[in-house]
PDB file with one MODEL, atoms N, CA, C and O in Angstrom:
MODEL        1
ATOM      1  N   MET A   1      82.068  98.554  92.831  1.00  0.00           N
ATOM      2  CA  MET A   1      82.999  98.173  93.864  1.00  0.00           C
ATOM      3  C   MET A   1      84.427  98.452  93.420  1.00  0.00           C
ATOM      4  O   MET A   1      85.356  97.920  94.028  1.00  0.00           O
ATOM      5  N   GLY A   2      84.641  99.245  92.411  1.00  0.00           N
ATOM      6  CA  GLY A   2      85.961  99.539  91.910  1.00  0.00           C
ATOM      7  C   GLY A   2      86.852 100.257  92.906  1.00  0.00           C
ATOM      8  O   GLY A   2      88.068 100.062  92.897  1.00  0.00           O
ATOM      9  N   GLU A   3      86.274 101.078  93.761  1.00  0.00           N
ATOM     10  CA  GLU A   3      87.063 101.846  94.708  1.00  0.00           C
ATOM     11  C   GLU A   3      87.690 100.990  95.796  1.00  0.00           C
ATOM     12  O   GLU A   3      88.672 101.417  96.404  1.00  0.00           O
ATOM     13  N   THR A   4      87.170  99.808  96.067  1.00  0.00           N
ATOM     14  CA  THR A   4      87.743  98.998  97.149  1.00  0.00           C
ATOM     15  C   THR A   4      89.182  98.631  96.856  1.00  0.00           C
ATOM     16  O   THR A   4      89.973  98.480  97.787  1.00  0.00           O
ATOM     17  N   THR A   5      89.543  98.485  95.609  1.00  0.00           N
ATOM     18  CA  THR A   5      90.923  98.149  95.282  1.00  0.00           C
ATOM     19  C   THR A   5      91.849  99.323  95.551  1.00  0.00           C
ATOM     20  O   THR A   5      93.057  99.133  95.694  1.00  0.00           O
ATOM     21  N   ASP A   6      91.308 100.526  95.624  1.00  0.00           N
ATOM     22  CA  ASP A   6      92.097 101.714  95.905  1.00  0.00           C
ATOM     23  C   ASP A   6      92.227 101.988  97.399  1.00  0.00           C
ATOM     24  O   ASP A   6      93.014 102.849  97.793  1.00  0.00           O
ATOM     25  N   VAL A   7      91.485 101.290  98.228  1.00  0.00           N
ATOM     26  CA  VAL A   7      91.505 101.508  99.661  1.00  0.00           C
ATOM     27  C   VAL A   7      92.470 100.512 100.309  1.00  0.00           C
ATOM     28  O   VAL A   7      92.349  99.301 100.128  1.00  0.00           O
ATOM     29  N   ASP A   8      93.421 101.047 101.061  1.00  0.00           N
ATOM     30  CA  ASP A   8      94.380 100.209 101.774  1.00  0.00           C
ATOM     31  C   ASP A   8      93.758  99.823 103.115  1.00  0.00           C
ATOM     32  O   ASP A   8      93.629 100.660 104.008  1.00  0.00           O
ATOM     33  N   VAL A   9      93.377  98.565 103.250  1.00  0.00           N
ATOM     34  CA  VAL A   9      92.705  98.118 104.473  1.00  0.00           C
ATOM     35  C   VAL A   9      93.598  98.266 105.694  1.00  0.00           C
ATOM     36  O   VAL A   9      93.099  98.308 106.819  1.00  0.00           O
ATOM     37  N   GLU A  10      94.893  98.346 105.496  1.00  0.00           N
ATOM     38  CA  GLU A  10      95.820  98.501 106.617  1.00  0.00           C
ATOM     39  C   GLU A  10      95.851  99.946 107.118  1.00  0.00           C
ATOM     40  O   GLU A  10      96.316 100.212 108.227  1.00  0.00           O
ATOM     41  N   GLU A  11      95.355 100.875 106.303  1.00  0.00           N
ATOM     42  CA  GLU A  11      95.375 102.293 106.657  1.00  0.00           C
ATOM     43  C   GLU A  11      94.060 102.777 107.268  1.00  0.00           C
ATOM     44  O   GLU A  11      94.003 103.889 107.793  1.00  0.00           O
ATOM     45  N   LEU A  12      93.006 101.967 107.210  1.00  0.00           N
ATOM     46  CA  LEU A  12      91.714 102.392 107.757  1.00  0.00           C
ATOM     47  C   LEU A  12      91.767 102.403 109.285  1.00  0.00           C
ATOM     48  O   LEU A  12      92.238 101.453 109.910  1.00  0.00           O
ATOM     49  N   SER A  13      91.286 103.474 109.860  1.00  0.00           N
ATOM     50  CA  SER A  13      91.265 103.616 111.317  1.00  0.00           C
ATOM     51  C   SER A  13      90.099 102.817 111.908  1.00  0.00           C
ATOM     52  O   SER A  13      89.174 102.438 111.188  1.00  0.00           O
ATOM     53  N   PRO A  14      90.145 102.565 113.207  1.00  0.00           N
ATOM     54  CA  PRO A  14      88.992 101.916 113.855  1.00  0.00           C
ATOM     55  C   PRO A  14      87.686 102.694 113.621  1.00  0.00           C
ATOM     56  O   PRO A  14      86.633 102.095 113.402  1.00  0.00           O
ATOM     57  N   MET A  15      87.766 104.034 113.670  1.00  0.00           N
ATOM     58  CA  MET A  15      86.569 104.857 113.421  1.00  0.00           C
ATOM     59  C   MET A  15      86.066 104.658 112.000  1.00  0.00           C
ATOM     60  O   MET A  15      84.858 104.570 111.782  1.00  0.00           O
ATOM     61  N   ALA A  16      86.966 104.585 111.032  1.00  0.00           N
ATOM     62  CA  ALA A  16      86.551 104.379 109.641  1.00  0.00           C
ATOM     63  C   ALA A  16      85.849 103.037 109.493  1.00  0.00           C
ATOM     64  O   ALA A  16      84.837 102.944 108.798  1.00  0.00           O
ATOM     65  N   TRP A  17      86.368 101.998 110.134  1.00  0.00           N
ATOM     66  CA  TRP A  17      85.710 100.687 110.063  1.00  0.00           C
ATOM     67  C   TRP A  17      84.298 100.761 110.631  1.00  0.00           C
ATOM     68  O   TRP A  17      83.367 100.195 110.058  1.00  0.00           O
ATOM     69  N   ARG A  18      84.133 101.458 111.754  1.00  0.00           N
ATOM     70  CA  ARG A  18      82.803 101.569 112.360  1.00  0.00           C
ATOM     71  C   ARG A  18      81.865 102.348 111.445  1.00  0.00           C
ATOM     72  O   ARG A  18      80.725 101.938 111.226  1.00  0.00           O
ATOM     73  N   LEU A  19      82.339 103.460 110.915  1.00  0.00           N
ATOM     74  CA  LEU A  19      81.504 104.267 110.026  1.00  0.00           C
ATOM     75  C   LEU A  19      81.130 103.514 108.751  1.00  0.00           C
ATOM     76  O   LEU A  19      80.000 103.627 108.275  1.00  0.00           O
ATOM     77  N   LEU A  20      82.054 102.759 108.205  1.00  0.00           N
ATOM     78  CA  LEU A  20      81.744 101.954 107.018  1.00  0.00           C
ATOM     79  C   LEU A  20      80.638 100.955 107.325  1.00  0.00           C
ATOM     80  O   LEU A  20      79.707 100.792 106.537  1.00  0.00           O
ATOM     81  N   ARG A  21      80.740 100.282 108.477  1.00  0.00           N
ATOM     82  CA  ARG A  21      79.732  99.285 108.846  1.00  0.00           C
ATOM     83  C   ARG A  21      78.366  99.942 109.002  1.00  0.00           C
ATOM     84  O   ARG A  21      77.368  99.461 108.464  1.00  0.00           O
ATOM     85  N   VAL A  22      78.332 101.043 109.743  1.00  0.00           N
ATOM     86  CA  VAL A  22      77.055 101.722 109.996  1.00  0.00           C
ATOM     87  C   VAL A  22      76.471 102.277 108.692  1.00  0.00           C
ATOM     88  O   VAL A  22      75.274 102.144 108.436  1.00  0.00           O
ATOM     89  N   ALA A  23      77.318 102.895 107.878  1.00  0.00           N
ATOM     90  CA  ALA A  23      76.831 103.442 106.597  1.00  0.00           C
ATOM     91  C   ALA A  23      76.298 102.340 105.692  1.00  0.00           C
ATOM     92  O   ALA A  23      75.358 102.562 104.928  1.00  0.00           O
ATOM     93  N   ALA A  24      76.896 101.149 105.776  1.00  0.00           N
ATOM     94  CA  ALA A  24      76.436 100.026 104.953  1.00  0.00           C
ATOM     95  C   ALA A  24      75.186  99.373 105.535  1.00  0.00           C
ATOM     96  O   ALA A  24      74.575  98.523 104.888  1.00  0.00           O
ATOM     97  N   GLY A  25      74.798  99.764 106.757  1.00  0.00           N
ATOM     98  CA  GLY A  25      73.561  99.265 107.353  1.00  0.00           C
ATOM     99  C   GLY A  25      73.693  97.943 108.088  1.00  0.00           C
ATOM    100  O   GLY A  25      72.724  97.191 108.193  1.00  0.00           O
ATOM    101  N   TYR A  26      74.881  97.653 108.597  1.00  0.00           N
ATOM    102  CA  TYR A  26      75.100  96.390 109.302  1.00  0.00           C
ATOM    103  C   TYR A  26      75.259  96.587 110.800  1.00  0.00           C
ATOM    104  O   TYR A  26      75.951  97.501 111.248  1.00  0.00           O
ATOM    105  N   GLU A  27      74.615  95.727 111.564  1.00  0.00           N
ATOM    106  CA  GLU A  27      74.893  95.587 112.991  1.00  0.00           C
ATOM    107  C   GLU A  27      76.086  94.653 113.111  1.00  0.00           C
ATOM    108  O   GLU A  27      76.310  93.826 112.227  1.00  0.00           O
ATOM    109  N   GLN A  28      76.856  94.768 114.186  1.00  0.00           N
ATOM    110  CA  GLN A  28      78.017  93.894 114.338  1.00  0.00           C
ATOM    111  C   GLN A  28      77.641  92.417 114.241  1.00  0.00           C
ATOM    112  O   GLN A  28      78.342  91.644 113.588  1.00  0.00           O
ATOM    113  N   ARG A  29      76.565  92.025 114.870  1.00  0.00           N
ATOM    114  CA  ARG A  29      76.157  90.615 114.882  1.00  0.00           C
ATOM    115  C   ARG A  29      75.812  90.119 113.482  1.00  0.00           C
ATOM    116  O   ARG A  29      76.005  88.942 113.180  1.00  0.00           O
ATOM    117  N   ALA A  30      75.308  90.994 112.631  1.00  0.00           N
ATOM    118  CA  ALA A  30      74.929  90.591 111.275  1.00  0.00           C
ATOM    119  C   ALA A  30      76.140  90.166 110.449  1.00  0.00           C
ATOM    120  O   ALA A  30      75.995  89.407 109.491  1.00  0.00           O
ATOM    121  N   ILE A  31      77.320  90.639 110.802  1.00  0.00           N
ATOM    122  CA  ILE A  31      78.524  90.270 110.070  1.00  0.00           C
ATOM    123  C   ILE A  31      78.746  88.759 110.136  1.00  0.00           C
ATOM    124  O   ILE A  31      79.205  88.154 109.166  1.00  0.00           O
ATOM    125  N   GLU A  32      78.426  88.156 111.266  1.00  0.00           N
ATOM    126  CA  GLU A  32      78.583  86.704 111.428  1.00  0.00           C
ATOM    127  C   GLU A  32      77.784  85.926 110.386  1.00  0.00           C
ATOM    128  O   GLU A  32      78.224  84.879 109.910  1.00  0.00           O
ATOM    129  N   ARG A  33      76.619  86.441 110.038  1.00  0.00           N
ATOM    130  CA  ARG A  33      75.768  85.760 109.059  1.00  0.00           C
ATOM    131  C   ARG A  33      76.242  85.982 107.627  1.00  0.00           C
ATOM    132  O   ARG A  33      75.964  85.176 106.739  1.00  0.00           O
ATOM    133  N   GLU A  34      76.957  87.075 107.413  1.00  0.00           N
ATOM    134  CA  GLU A  34      77.380  87.444 106.064  1.00  0.00           C
ATOM    135  C   GLU A  34      78.756  86.908 105.680  1.00  0.00           C
ATOM    136  O   GLU A  34      78.989  86.567 104.520  1.00  0.00           O
ATOM    137  N   VAL A  35      79.665  86.834 106.647  1.00  0.00           N
ATOM    138  CA  VAL A  35      81.043  86.421 106.375  1.00  0.00           C
ATOM    139  C   VAL A  35      81.398  85.289 107.335  1.00  0.00           C
ATOM    140  O   VAL A  35      81.538  85.503 108.539  1.00  0.00           O
ATOM    141  N   ASP A  36      81.541  84.094 106.791  1.00  0.00           N
ATOM    142  CA  ASP A  36      81.774  82.907 107.611  1.00  0.00           C
ATOM    143  C   ASP A  36      82.971  83.030 108.533  1.00  0.00           C
ATOM    144  O   ASP A  36      82.943  82.510 109.649  1.00  0.00           O
ATOM    145  N   GLU A  37      84.004  83.694 108.099  1.00  0.00           N
ATOM    146  CA  GLU A  37      85.252  83.736 108.846  1.00  0.00           C
ATOM    147  C   GLU A  37      85.269  84.785 109.953  1.00  0.00           C
ATOM    148  O   GLU A  37      86.230  84.851 110.720  1.00  0.00           O
ATOM    149  N   LEU A  38      84.237  85.595 110.049  1.00  0.00           N
ATOM    150  CA  LEU A  38      84.229  86.664 111.038  1.00  0.00           C
ATOM    151  C   LEU A  38      83.089  86.491 112.033  1.00  0.00           C
ATOM    152  O   LEU A  38      81.998  86.041 111.683  1.00  0.00           O
ATOM    153  N   VAL A  39      83.365  86.858 113.268  1.00  0.00           N
ATOM    154  CA  VAL A  39      82.337  86.864 114.306  1.00  0.00           C
ATOM    155  C   VAL A  39      82.252  88.275 114.879  1.00  0.00           C
ATOM    156  O   VAL A  39      83.119  89.114 114.633  1.00  0.00           O
ATOM    157  N   GLN A  40      81.212  88.518 115.634  1.00  0.00           N
ATOM    158  CA  GLN A  40      80.965  89.846 116.188  1.00  0.00           C
ATOM    159  C   GLN A  40      82.172  90.347 116.983  1.00  0.00           C
ATOM    160  O   GLN A  40      82.490  91.534 116.915  1.00  0.00           O
ATOM    161  N   ALA A  41      82.843  89.491 117.722  1.00  0.00           N
ATOM    162  CA  ALA A  41      83.996  89.910 118.523  1.00  0.00           C
ATOM    163  C   ALA A  41      85.122  90.454 117.647  1.00  0.00           C
ATOM    164  O   ALA A  41      85.797  91.410 118.028  1.00  0.00           O
ATOM    165  N   HIS A  42      85.326  89.852 116.478  1.00  0.00           N
ATOM    166  CA  HIS A  42      86.355  90.354 115.562  1.00  0.00           C
ATOM    167  C   HIS A  42      86.035  91.784 115.143  1.00  0.00           C
ATOM    168  O   HIS A  42      86.913  92.648 115.140  1.00  0.00           O
ATOM    169  N   VAL A  43      84.793  92.026 114.795  1.00  0.00           N
ATOM    170  CA  VAL A  43      84.370  93.348 114.342  1.00  0.00           C
ATOM    171  C   VAL A  43      84.514  94.351 115.483  1.00  0.00           C
ATOM    172  O   VAL A  43      84.992  95.467 115.279  1.00  0.00           O
ATOM    173  N   SER A  44      84.102  93.954 116.677  1.00  0.00           N
ATOM    174  CA  SER A  44      84.199  94.827 117.837  1.00  0.00           C
ATOM    175  C   SER A  44      85.646  95.210 118.134  1.00  0.00           C
ATOM    176  O   SER A  44      85.933  96.373 118.415  1.00  0.00           O
ATOM    177  N   MET A  45      86.549  94.251 118.075  1.00  0.00           N
ATOM    178  CA  MET A  45      87.962  94.532 118.344  1.00  0.00           C
ATOM    179  C   MET A  45      88.570  95.406 117.252  1.00  0.00           C
ATOM    180  O   MET A  45      89.379  96.287 117.546  1.00  0.00           O
ATOM    181  N   LEU A  46      88.194  95.176 116.006  1.00  0.00           N
ATOM    182  CA  LEU A  46      88.684  96.001 114.900  1.00  0.00           C
ATOM    183  C   LEU A  46      88.231  97.444 115.068  1.00  0.00           C
ATOM    184  O   LEU A  46      89.015  98.373 114.874  1.00  0.00           O
ATOM    185  N   GLU A  47      86.965  97.630 115.428  1.00  0.00           N
ATOM    186  CA  GLU A  47      86.405  98.970 115.565  1.00  0.00           C
ATOM    187  C   GLU A  47      86.885  99.694 116.821  1.00  0.00           C
ATOM    188  O   GLU A  47      86.850 100.924 116.877  1.00  0.00           O
ATOM    189  N   SER A  48      87.326  98.953 117.814  1.00  0.00           N
ATOM    190  CA  SER A  48      87.830  99.587 119.037  1.00  0.00           C
ATOM    191  C   SER A  48      89.339  99.805 118.982  1.00  0.00           C
ATOM    192  O   SER A  48      89.904 100.513 119.816  1.00  0.00           O
ATOM    193  N   GLY A  49      89.984  99.192 117.997  1.00  0.00           N
ATOM    194  CA  GLY A  49      91.425  99.335 117.855  1.00  0.00           C
ATOM    195  C   GLY A  49      92.230  98.428 118.770  1.00  0.00           C
ATOM    196  O   GLY A  49      93.445  98.586 118.885  1.00  0.00           O
ATOM    197  N   THR A  50      91.565  97.478 119.423  1.00  0.00           N
ATOM    198  CA  THR A  50      92.274  96.594 120.341  1.00  0.00           C
ATOM    199  C   THR A  50      92.927  95.413 119.643  1.00  0.00           C
ATOM    200  O   THR A  50      93.804  94.762 120.211  1.00  0.00           O
ATOM    201  N   ARG A  51      92.511  95.135 118.432  1.00  0.00           N
ATOM    202  CA  ARG A  51      93.104  94.023 117.689  1.00  0.00           C
ATOM    203  C   ARG A  51      92.820  94.209 116.206  1.00  0.00           C
ATOM    204  O   ARG A  51      91.729  94.626 115.819  1.00  0.00           O
ATOM    205  N   ALA A  52      93.792  93.900 115.399  1.00  0.00           N
ATOM    206  CA  ALA A  52      93.616  93.998 113.951  1.00  0.00           C
ATOM    207  C   ALA A  52      93.320  92.618 113.373  1.00  0.00           C
ATOM    208  O   ALA A  52      93.799  91.605 113.883  1.00  0.00           O
ATOM    209  N   LEU A  53      92.552  92.591 112.342  1.00  0.00           N
ATOM    210  CA  LEU A  53      92.307  91.355 111.602  1.00  0.00           C
ATOM    211  C   LEU A  53      93.349  91.222 110.515  1.00  0.00           C
ATOM    212  O   LEU A  53      94.016  92.194 110.159  1.00  0.00           O
ATOM    213  N   SER A  54      93.487  90.028 109.993  1.00  0.00           N
ATOM    214  CA  SER A  54      94.413  89.820 108.888  1.00  0.00           C
ATOM    215  C   SER A  54      93.957  90.669 107.694  1.00  0.00           C
ATOM    216  O   SER A  54      92.770  90.969 107.559  1.00  0.00           O
ATOM    217  N   PRO A  55      94.898  91.052 106.835  1.00  0.00           N
ATOM    218  CA  PRO A  55      94.514  91.838 105.657  1.00  0.00           C
ATOM    219  C   PRO A  55      93.442  91.154 104.804  1.00  0.00           C
ATOM    220  O   PRO A  55      92.570  91.832 104.260  1.00  0.00           O
ATOM    221  N   SER A  56      93.489  89.826 104.677  1.00  0.00           N
ATOM    222  CA  SER A  56      92.482  89.145 103.862  1.00  0.00           C
ATOM    223  C   SER A  56      91.096  89.238 104.490  1.00  0.00           C
ATOM    224  O   SER A  56      90.105  89.386 103.775  1.00  0.00           O
ATOM    225  N   ARG A  57      91.012  89.154 105.813  1.00  0.00           N
ATOM    226  CA  ARG A  57      89.710  89.303 106.486  1.00  0.00           C
ATOM    227  C   ARG A  57      89.198  90.730 106.395  1.00  0.00           C
ATOM    228  O   ARG A  57      88.005  90.962 106.200  1.00  0.00           O
ATOM    229  N   ARG A  58      90.109  91.682 106.536  1.00  0.00           N
ATOM    230  CA  ARG A  58      89.691  93.080 106.401  1.00  0.00           C
ATOM    231  C   ARG A  58      89.226  93.365 104.978  1.00  0.00           C
ATOM    232  O   ARG A  58      88.284  94.134 104.784  1.00  0.00           O
ATOM    233  N   ARG A  59      89.857  92.768 103.992  1.00  0.00           N
ATOM    234  CA  ARG A  59      89.446  92.949 102.600  1.00  0.00           C
ATOM    235  C   ARG A  59      88.032  92.376 102.396  1.00  0.00           C
ATOM    236  O   ARG A  59      87.199  93.001 101.740  1.00  0.00           O
ATOM    237  N   LEU A  60      87.764  91.183 102.960  1.00  0.00           N
ATOM    238  CA  LEU A  60      86.416  90.604 102.875  1.00  0.00           C
ATOM    239  C   LEU A  60      85.377  91.541 103.480  1.00  0.00           C
ATOM    240  O   LEU A  60      84.304  91.749 102.913  1.00  0.00           O
ATOM    241  N   LEU A  61      85.709  92.092 104.623  1.00  0.00           N
ATOM    242  CA  LEU A  61      84.792  92.992 105.303  1.00  0.00           C
ATOM    243  C   LEU A  61      84.565  94.255 104.476  1.00  0.00           C
ATOM    244  O   LEU A  61      83.429  94.709 104.337  1.00  0.00           O
ATOM    245  N   LEU A  62      85.619  94.814 103.937  1.00  0.00           N
ATOM    246  CA  LEU A  62      85.479  96.009 103.106  1.00  0.00           C
ATOM    247  C   LEU A  62      84.625  95.720 101.879  1.00  0.00           C
ATOM    248  O   LEU A  62      83.789  96.542 101.502  1.00  0.00           O
ATOM    249  N   GLU A  63      84.820  94.584 101.261  1.00  0.00           N
ATOM    250  CA  GLU A  63      84.017  94.224 100.080  1.00  0.00           C
ATOM    251  C   GLU A  63      82.540  94.075 100.441  1.00  0.00           C
ATOM    252  O   GLU A  63      81.666  94.467  99.668  1.00  0.00           O
ATOM    253  N   LEU A  64      82.262  93.507 101.621  1.00  0.00           N
ATOM    254  CA  LEU A  64      80.874  93.397 102.079  1.00  0.00           C
ATOM    255  C   LEU A  64      80.254  94.786 102.219  1.00  0.00           C
ATOM    256  O   LEU A  64      79.156  95.035 101.720  1.00  0.00           O
ATOM    257  N   TYR A  65      80.950  95.673 102.889  1.00  0.00           N
ATOM    258  CA  TYR A  65      80.425  97.027 103.083  1.00  0.00           C
ATOM    259  C   TYR A  65      80.273  97.757 101.748  1.00  0.00           C
ATOM    260  O   TYR A  65      79.296  98.476 101.535  1.00  0.00           O
ATOM    261  N   ALA A  66      81.235  97.571 100.860  1.00  0.00           N
ATOM    262  CA  ALA A  66      81.213  98.273  99.573  1.00  0.00           C
ATOM    263  C   ALA A  66      80.016  97.884  98.718  1.00  0.00           C
ATOM    264  O   ALA A  66      79.598  98.657  97.856  1.00  0.00           O
ATOM    265  N   GLU A  67      79.463  96.708  98.941  1.00  0.00           N
ATOM    266  CA  GLU A  67      78.269  96.297  98.194  1.00  0.00           C
ATOM    267  C   GLU A  67      77.082  97.202  98.503  1.00  0.00           C
ATOM    268  O   GLU A  67      76.164  97.325  97.691  1.00  0.00           O
ATOM    269  N   GLU A  68      77.097  97.833  99.669  1.00  0.00           N
ATOM    270  CA  GLU A  68      75.981  98.677 100.098  1.00  0.00           C
ATOM    271  C   GLU A  68      76.265 100.172  99.944  1.00  0.00           C
ATOM    272  O   GLU A  68      75.369 100.997 100.124  1.00  0.00           O
ATOM    273  N   LEU A  69      77.497 100.519  99.615  1.00  0.00           N
ATOM    274  CA  LEU A  69      77.894 101.926  99.526  1.00  0.00           C
ATOM    275  C   LEU A  69      78.285 102.277  98.101  1.00  0.00           C
ATOM    276  O   LEU A  69      78.731 101.416  97.343  1.00  0.00           O
ATOM    277  N   ASP A  70      78.117 103.543  97.738  1.00  0.00           N
ATOM    278  CA  ASP A  70      78.636 103.938  96.432  1.00  0.00           C
ATOM    279  C   ASP A  70      80.103 104.349  96.598  1.00  0.00           C
ATOM    280  O   ASP A  70      80.579 104.541  97.717  1.00  0.00           O
ATOM    281  N   ASP A  71      80.795 104.476  95.498  1.00  0.00           N
ATOM    282  CA  ASP A  71      82.229 104.761  95.528  1.00  0.00           C
ATOM    283  C   ASP A  71      82.551 106.050  96.284  1.00  0.00           C
ATOM    284  O   ASP A  71      83.554 106.118  96.995  1.00  0.00           O
ATOM    285  N   ASP A  72      81.704 107.073  96.134  1.00  0.00           N
ATOM    286  CA  ASP A  72      81.945 108.349  96.817  1.00  0.00           C
ATOM    287  C   ASP A  72      81.844 108.198  98.333  1.00  0.00           C
ATOM    288  O   ASP A  72      82.649 108.769  99.069  1.00  0.00           O
ATOM    289  N   GLN A  73      80.860 107.432  98.800  1.00  0.00           N
ATOM    290  CA  GLN A  73      80.731 107.212 100.245  1.00  0.00           C
ATOM    291  C   GLN A  73      81.944 106.471 100.789  1.00  0.00           C
ATOM    292  O   GLN A  73      82.514 106.852 101.811  1.00  0.00           O
ATOM    293  N   LEU A  74      82.321 105.428 100.105  1.00  0.00           N
ATOM    294  CA  LEU A  74      83.464 104.612 100.519  1.00  0.00           C
ATOM    295  C   LEU A  74      84.728 105.467 100.582  1.00  0.00           C
ATOM    296  O   LEU A  74      85.459 105.435 101.572  1.00  0.00           O
ATOM    297  N   ARG A  75      84.975 106.220  99.533  1.00  0.00           N
ATOM    298  CA  ARG A  75      86.174 107.049  99.460  1.00  0.00           C
ATOM    299  C   ARG A  75      86.159 108.132 100.532  1.00  0.00           C
ATOM    300  O   ARG A  75      87.193 108.397 101.147  1.00  0.00           O
ATOM    301  N   ALA A  76      85.016 108.762 100.770  1.00  0.00           N
ATOM    302  CA  ALA A  76      84.935 109.837 101.774  1.00  0.00           C
ATOM    303  C   ALA A  76      85.273 109.302 103.169  1.00  0.00           C
ATOM    304  O   ALA A  76      86.027 109.934 103.910  1.00  0.00           O
ATOM    305  N   ILE A  77      84.730 108.166 103.519  1.00  0.00           N
ATOM    306  CA  ILE A  77      85.019 107.598 104.838  1.00  0.00           C
ATOM    307  C   ILE A  77      86.476 107.169 104.930  1.00  0.00           C
ATOM    308  O   ILE A  77      87.137 107.439 105.933  1.00  0.00           O
ATOM    309  N   ALA A  78      86.979 106.510 103.908  1.00  0.00           N
ATOM    310  CA  ALA A  78      88.375 106.067 103.920  1.00  0.00           C
ATOM    311  C   ALA A  78      89.345 107.243 104.002  1.00  0.00           C
ATOM    312  O   ALA A  78      90.360 107.163 104.694  1.00  0.00           O
ATOM    313  N   ASP A  79      89.042 108.319 103.310  1.00  0.00           N
ATOM    314  CA  ASP A  79      89.953 109.464 103.263  1.00  0.00           C
ATOM    315  C   ASP A  79      89.882 110.356 104.505  1.00  0.00           C
ATOM    316  O   ASP A  79      90.895 110.921 104.918  1.00  0.00           O
ATOM    317  N   HIS A  80      88.711 110.484 105.094  1.00  0.00           N
ATOM    318  CA  HIS A  80      88.531 111.477 106.155  1.00  0.00           C
ATOM    319  C   HIS A  80      88.497 110.913 107.558  1.00  0.00           C
ATOM    320  O   HIS A  80      88.545 111.670 108.528  1.00  0.00           O
ATOM    321  N   PHE A  81      88.417 109.609 107.686  1.00  0.00           N
ATOM    322  CA  PHE A  81      88.368 109.032 109.031  1.00  0.00           C
ATOM    323  C   PHE A  81      89.414 107.962 109.161  1.00  0.00           C
ATOM    324  O   PHE A  81      89.540 107.348 110.220  1.00  0.00           O
TER     325      PHE A  81
ENDMDL
END
């Protein structure tokens, strides 16, 4: 999970957030079970670009996804989307 510290959660696009979630194997609803502070609506708004989450919530979400991805996958999505 070393690469997560190199990823600026404020720079990730809505598409990158969606791709990270899908690549990590999570449905939006599953986020509610994994991260107490987030609900499906938060994830949906983040991925649609209609609302941003606080940096601390986005960091929690990125760390969750990073547990399922290798550093190369994480970096490729962050850099290209």
